[in-house]
C-alpha positions in Angstrom: 54.9 -74.5 4.9 53.7 -78.0 5.6 53.8 -78.5 9.3 54.4 -82.3 9.2 57.6 -81.7 7.2 59.2 -79.7 10.1 61.4 -82.2 11.9 64.3 -79.9 12.7 64.6 -76.3 13.4 63.9 -73.9 10.5 64.8 -70.2 10.6 62.6 -67.8 8.6 62.5 -64.1 7.8 59.3 -62.5 6.4 59.5 -58.9 5.1 56.4 -58.0 3.1 56.9 -55.8 0.0 55.1 -52.5 -0.5 52.0 -54.0 -2.1 51.7 -56.6 0.7 52.2 -53.9 3.4 49.5 -51.7 1.7 47.0 -54.7 1.6 47.8 -55.6 5.2 47.3 -51.9 6.3 43.9 -51.9 4.6 42.9 -55.1 6.3 44.0 -53.8 9.7 42.3 -50.4 9.2 45.5 -48.3 9.6 46.9 -45.5 7.4 50.1 -47.3 6.6 52.9 -49.8 7.5 56.7 -49.5 7.2 59.5 -51.7 8.1 57.4 -54.8 8.7 59.3 -57.9 9.6 58.7 -61.3 11.3 61.9 -63.2 12.0 62.2 -66.4 14.0 62.3 -70.1 13.9 60.0 -73.1 13.8 61.1 -76.2 15.7 59.6 -79.5 16.6 58.1 -79.7 20.1 57.9 -83.4 21.0 56.9 -85.9 18.3 54.0 -84.1 16.6 53.8 -80.5 17.9 55.4 -77.4 16.5 56.8 -74.3 18.2 57.1 -70.9 16.6 59.3 -68.3 18.3 59.8 -65.0 16.5 60.2 -61.2 16.8 57.7 -58.9 15.1 58.8 -55.4 14.2 56.7 -52.8 12.4 56.2 -49.1 12.1 52.5 -48.3 12.0 50.7 -45.1 11.0 47.3 -44.7 12.5 44.7 -42.0 13.1 44.7 -40.3 16.5 41.3 -41.1 18.2 41.0 -37.5 19.5 42.2 -35.4 16.6 42.3 -37.6 13.5 46.0 -36.6 13.0 48.5 -39.3 12.1 50.2 -41.1 14.9 53.4 -43.2 14.2 54.0 -46.2 16.5 57.0 -48.6 16.5 56.0 -52.1 17.5 58.5 -54.7 18.7 56.9 -57.9 20.0 57.9 -61.4 20.7 55.6 -63.9 19.0 55.3 -67.4 20.5 52.9 -70.0 19.2 52.7 -73.7 20.1 50.8 -75.7 17.5 49.4 -78.9 19.1 48.7 -82.0 17.0 45.8 -83.4 19.1 44.3 -80.2 20.6 40.7 -81.1 21.4 38.1 -79.0 19.5 35.8 -76.9 21.7 32.2 -78.2 21.9 29.0 -76.4 22.4 27.9 -72.8 21.7 29.8 -71.2 24.5 33.6 -71.8 24.4 36.0 -70.9 27.2 39.2 -69.3 26.2 42.2 -71.6 26.5 44.5 -71.1 29.5 47.4 -70.4 27.2 46.4 -68.0 24.4 49.6 -69.0 22.5 48.3 -72.6 21.9 46.6 -73.4 18.6 45.7 -76.5 16.7 48.4 -77.8 14.4 47.4 -76.8 10.9 48.2 -78.8 7.8 50.0 -75.8 6.3 51.3 -72.9 8.4 50.9 -69.5 6.7 53.6 -67.2 8.2 51.9 -64.2 6.6 48.7 -65.0 8.6 50.8 -65.3 11.8 52.4 -61.9 11.0 49.0 -60.3 10.4 47.4 -61.8 13.6 50.4 -60.8 15.8 50.4 -57.3 14.3 46.6 -56.9 14.8 47.0 -57.9 18.5 50.0 -55.5 19.0 48.3 -52.4 17.5 47.5 -49.6 20.0 43.7 -49.6 20.5 43.5 -45.9 21.1 46.4 -44.1 19.4 46.8 -40.5 20.5 49.1 -37.7 19.3 51.2 -36.1 22.0 49.3 -33.2 23.6 45.9 -34.3 22.3 43.1 -33.2 24.6 40.8 -35.8 26.1 37.6 -36.2 24.2 34.6 -35.5 26.3 31.3 -36.9 25.1 28.0 -36.3 26.8 24.9 -38.0 25.6 21.4 -37.9 27.0 17.8 -37.9 25.9 16.2 -34.6 25.0 15.2 -32.7 28.2 17.4 -34.8 30.5 20.6 -33.5 31.9 23.7 -35.5 30.8 25.4 -37.6 33.4 28.4 -35.8 35.0 31.7 -37.3 36.2 30.4 -36.7 39.8 27.3 -38.8 39.0 29.5 -41.6 37.7 31.3 -42.0 41.0 30.0 -45.0 43.0 29.3 -43.1 46.2 28.1 -39.8 44.7 24.4 -40.6 45.3 25.1 -41.8 48.8 26.9 -38.6 49.6 24.1 -36.6 48.2 21.5 -38.5 50.3 23.7 -38.1 53.4 23.9 -34.3 52.8 20.1 -34.1 52.4 19.6 -36.1 55.6 22.0 -33.8 57.5 20.3 -30.7 56.2 16.8 -32.1 57.1 18.1 -32.9 60.6 19.4 -29.3 61.1 16.2 -27.7 59.9 14.1 -29.7 62.3 16.2 -28.9 65.4 
């Protein structure tokens, strides 16, 4: 859709077919997608900017991070984007994140499929787990060295150990 041609509110509904859902699932690294839908409207915001306000719905099938078993998640998210005509381009190698993450430069052509894919990627659970899945405990260390324990990871564990040693030394001397 050409962004410059949007001068009044336009409603849209995007429901990818089975092939498009399969391709999207592959690109997102998930097992599958069902009932994917992006519905909303585009409207002018001022003279040259464009506002997208939509609802994303999708049923996602992912692998449980603990067991590898399938996990089904229903996603319902509001998607808001403000496309700004004269948004300054960041300069330099290090770029600070914009104060409003929903603001983007106004493209020449707005690809609603791309908006859907980005919004879905951001909404996916990062660590999907099946109900009742036990926590995964991983312990890594170099050969011959004891792995770090949860007690070791506590900020004051070393201080407490030192305090106990000092107390024991004081008792033994007295």
